[in-house]
C-alpha positions in Angstrom: 109.2 96.2 160.8 111.3 97.2 163.9 115.2 96.4 164.0 114.4 93.8 166.8 111.6 92.0 164.5 113.9 92.0 161.7 116.8 90.4 163.8 114.4 87.9 165.2 113.9 86.7 161.5 117.4 86.3 160.7 118.2 89.7 159.3 121.9 90.4 159.3 124.3 93.2 158.1 125.1 91.4 154.9 121.5 92.1 153.8 121.4 95.6 155.4 124.4 96.5 153.3 122.3 95.9 149.9 119.7 98.5 150.8 120.1 101.6 148.7 118.2 105.1 148.9 116.1 103.7 145.8 114.7 101.2 148.1 112.8 103.8 150.1 109.3 102.8 150.7 110.0 99.0 150.3 109.7 96.4 153.2 112.0 93.8 153.8 110.2 90.5 154.2 111.6 86.8 154.4 109.9 84.0 152.0 108.2 81.2 153.9 106.7 79.1 151.4 107.0 78.6 147.6 104.3 77.1 145.6 104.0 76.5 141.9 101.9 79.8 141.5 102.2 81.7 144.8 104.7 82.9 147.7 104.1 83.9 150.9 106.4 85.9 153.6 107.1 86.6 157.0 106.7 90.2 157.9 107.6 90.0 161.7 103.8 90.4 162.4 102.5 87.2 160.6 102.7 85.8 156.8 101.5 87.7 153.9 100.9 86.5 150.2 103.3 88.4 147.7 102.3 89.3 144.3 105.0 88.5 141.7 106.1 91.1 139.2 105.8 90.8 135.6 107.7 87.9 134.1 108.9 86.5 137.4 108.1 82.9 138.4 108.1 81.4 141.7 111.0 78.9 140.7 113.4 82.1 141.1 112.8 82.0 144.8 113.6 79.8 147.7 112.4 79.5 151.0 114.6 81.7 153.3 115.2 84.3 150.8 115.1 88.0 151.9 113.0 90.3 149.4 111.9 93.8 149.2 108.2 94.6 148.5 106.0 97.4 148.4 104.3 97.5 151.8 101.0 98.6 150.5 100.6 96.3 147.6 102.6 93.7 148.7 104.1 93.5 145.2 107.6 92.1 145.3 110.2 94.5 144.2 113.4 92.4 144.2 115.4 89.7 146.0 118.5 90.4 148.0 121.7 88.5 147.4 121.9 85.4 149.2 124.4 84.4 152.1 124.0 80.7 151.4 122.0 78.6 148.9 121.3 75.0 148.9 120.2 73.6 145.6 120.2 70.4 143.8 120.3 69.0 140.0 117.3 67.3 139.1 117.2 64.6 136.0 116.9 66.1 132.8 116.7 69.6 134.0 119.4 72.3 132.8 118.9 74.5 136.0 119.3 73.3 139.7 116.1 73.1 142.0 116.4 75.7 145.0 115.9 73.8 148.3 116.6 76.5 150.9 118.3 79.8 151.3 120.3 81.9 154.0 120.3 78.9 156.3 123.1 78.6 159.0 122.7 75.0 159.7 121.6 72.2 157.6 120.1 69.1 159.7 120.4 66.0 157.6 118.0 63.6 159.1 118.2 59.8 158.8 117.2 57.1 161.2 118.6 54.1 162.9 117.2 51.4 160.6 117.5 50.4 156.9 117.1 54.2 155.8 120.9 55.0 156.8 122.9 54.9 153.7 126.3 56.4 153.7 126.4 57.2 150.2 123.3 59.2 150.2 124.3 61.1 153.4 127.7 62.2 151.7 125.5 63.7 148.7 123.6 65.9 151.2 127.2 66.5 153.0 128.6 67.7 149.5 125.7 70.2 149.2 125.8 71.5 152.5 129.5 72.0 152.2 129.3 73.6 148.9 126.6 76.0 150.2 128.9 77.1 153.2 126.4 75.7 155.4 127.1 73.9 158.7 125.9 70.2 158.4 124.7 68.2 161.3 123.6 64.5 161.0 120.6 63.8 163.2 120.0 60.2 164.0 116.3 59.4 164.8 114.4 56.5 166.1 117.1 55.7 168.8 114.1 54.4 170.8 113.7 51.6 168.3 117.1 50.0 168.8 119.0 48.4 171.6 122.0 50.3 171.0 122.4 53.3 168.3 126.4 53.5 168.7 127.0 51.6 165.4 124.8 54.1 163.5 126.7 57.1 165.4 130.1 55.7 164.5 129.2 55.0 160.8 128.0 58.9 160.6 130.9 60.3 162.6 133.1 58.6 159.8 131.6 60.4 157.0 133.4 63.7 157.3 136.0 65.2 159.4 134.8 67.1 162.4 131.2 66.3 161.5 128.6 66.7 164.5 126.1 63.8 164.9 123.1 64.1 167.2 120.8 61.0 168.5 117.4 61.7 169.5 114.1 60.4 169.5 112.1 63.0 167.2 108.7 62.7 169.6 110.6 63.5 172.8 110.6 67.1 173.9 114.4 66.5 174.9 115.0 66.7 171.2 114.6 70.5 171.3 117.7 70.5 173.9 119.7 68.2 171.8 119.5 70.4 168.7 119.6 73.7 170.8 123.5 74.6 170.1 122.5 75.4 166.4 119.2 77.2 167.2 118.5 80.2 169.0 117.1 84.1 168.0 118.1 84.8 164.5 119.2 81.5 163.4 117.8 79.4 160.4 118.2 75.6 160.4 116.6 73.3 157.5 115.6 69.6 157.6 116.6 67.4 154.7 116.2 63.7 154.5 114.2 60.7 153.0 110.6 60.2 153.7 109.8 58.5 156.9 112.8 59.4 158.9 111.0 61.9 161.4 111.6 65.3 159.8 107.8 66.3 160.3 107.7 64.7 163.7 111.1 66.7 164.6 109.4 69.9 163.0 106.4 69.6 165.3 108.7 69.2 168.4 111.1 72.0 167.4 108.0 74.5 166.8 106.1 73.1 169.7 102.9 72.8 167.2 99.6 72.4 168.6 97.5 69.2 167.5 95.6 71.1 164.9 98.6 73.0 163.7 101.1 70.3 163.4 102.4 68.8 160.3 101.2 65.5 159.0 103.4 62.4 159.7 103.1 59.0 158.3 104.4 55.6 159.0 107.1 53.6 157.2 107.1 50.1 155.8 108.7 47.7 158.0 110.4 45.8 155.3 112.7 48.5 154.0 112.1 51.5 156.5 111.0 53.4 153.4 108.2 56.3 154.1 105.7 58.1 152.1 105.7 61.9 151.4 103.7 63.8 153.9 105.4 67.1 153.5 104.7 68.4 149.9 106.2 72.0 149.8 109.2 73.7 151.5 108.0 76.3 154.3 109.5 78.2 157.2 108.3 77.9 160.9 109.3 79.5 164.1 111.2 77.4 166.8 109.6 77.5 169.9 112.8 78.7 171.6 113.8 81.1 169.1 115.1 80.9 165.4 113.5 79.4 162.4 113.3 76.0 160.8 112.7 75.3 157.1 111.0 71.8 156.5 111.6 70.2 153.0 109.8 67.2 151.3 111.6 64.0 151.1 114.1 63.5 148.1 114.0 60.4 146.2 117.0 61.3 144.2 119.9 63.8 144.7 122.2 64.5 141.9 125.5 66.7 142.4 126.9 69.2 140.1 128.9 72.1 140.5 130.1 70.8 144.2 134.0 70.5 143.7 134.7 72.3 146.7 132.0 70.5 148.8 133.5 67.0 147.7 137.1 68.3 148.7 135.8 69.2 152.2 133.7 65.8 152.4 136.7 63.5 151.3 139.4 65.7 152.9 141.5 62.5 153.6 141.6 61.7 150.1 142.2 65.4 149.0 145.1 65.7 151.1 146.7 62.5 149.9 146.4 63.4 146.2 149.5 65.7 146.2 151.6 63.0 147.5 151.0 60.8 144.5 153.8 60.5 142.0 151.8 61.7 138.9 149.8 64.9 139.2 147.0 63.6 137.0 146.9 60.4 139.1 143.4 58.7 139.1 144.2 56.7 142.3 143.1 53.5 140.4 146.3 51.9 139.0 149.1 54.2 138.7 152.3 53.5 140.6 153.4 55.7 143.4 149.7 56.3 144.3 149.5 57.6 147.8 145.9 57.1 148.0 146.2 53.2 147.3 148.9 53.1 149.5 146.8 54.4 152.4 144.2 51.7 151.4 146.9 49.1 151.6 148.1 50.4 154.8 144.3 50.1 156.2 144.1 54.0 157.0 141.4 54.4 154.0 138.6 52.2 153.0 138.4 51.2 149.7 134.7 51.5 149.7 135.2 55.3 150.8 137.4 55.7 147.7 134.8 54.2 145.3 132.3 56.7 146.8 134.6 59.6 146.1 135.2 58.5 142.4 131.6 58.0 141.8 130.5 61.4 143.0 133.4 63.0 141.5 132.8 61.5 138.0 129.1 62.4 138.5 129.8 66.1 139.4 132.3 66.4 136.3 129.7 65.0 133.9 126.9 67.3 135.4 128.8 70.7 135.8 129.0 73.2 132.8 132.7 73.9 131.8 133.6 77.7 131.3 136.3 78.1 128.7 137.8 81.2 126.8 139.9 84.4 127.8 138.8 86.3 130.7 135.9 88.6 130.0 134.8 86.5 127.0 134.2 83.2 128.5 131.7 80.7 127.0 129.9 77.7 128.7 130.4 74.4 127.3 127.8 71.6 127.5 127.9 69.5 130.7 130.6 66.8 130.6 132.7 68.6 128.1 136.5 69.1 128.4 138.5 72.4 128.2 140.3 72.4 124.7 
């Protein structure tokens, strides 16, 4: 693969620095789809199916991963370290599910109807912040409402400095609205509930012909809920340059190991906490609580504090704790406390 083709796929010095003399004869490829029993990868000249090495499973790989493979046999040799990784905890599982890797921007798609849910959007924002990926809220179906401004204002209030874009996913101008985050060598991902227009937006960004377009589905009028039309994560070229990862709708989104992501999301609470009288203030009933003082003054919403508390408690309960001396640490079960 030429240097230009690699760069178009999103290859960066971060990945090139991981190549060693032992990797001679191996070709860099980018994982384009992950299924239960197979992987496919972009080579710069089209997609190929990769063969997994012994004892490896597809669960070890995410769409967007960079891997090295034997050019002739297409047997995967190793995965390169990730620059960013988006993952989520699923109920009852000890490991987190991989969503997408090495993405520059996460488009969190919701719509101007009953699908809009601040608490759910905050969960996506926490994951994006923790992964070191820039989040952008994309509000769709603006053509279905008289004034989308109330939804825009609610979205802007979710996180300091958050970018919010309003568009009609079917309109070709949607590509222009999202152009600041796209372009040659850049990778974006689409996440959100079923029925918000992710597949429609993908078809617009990739300028897919009718026979190649992702399936789209209608929503129920009563609650704006949609059905899953995307069943697997996949990588697609954007018509104007760059790549987009499409993901299935997520019914549940649990958080774990996202303390830094929550600190960024709830920066107004994080910055007030050191001003509390007590270092271990829970911001519930303690005297001298700066957070409660902000609520009383009307500069902080009580609902916002409650959502912070719920996510913080969930994150603590779901995050394994490491304890013991450096070099000999052990991992305690989720929800345990250090002794």
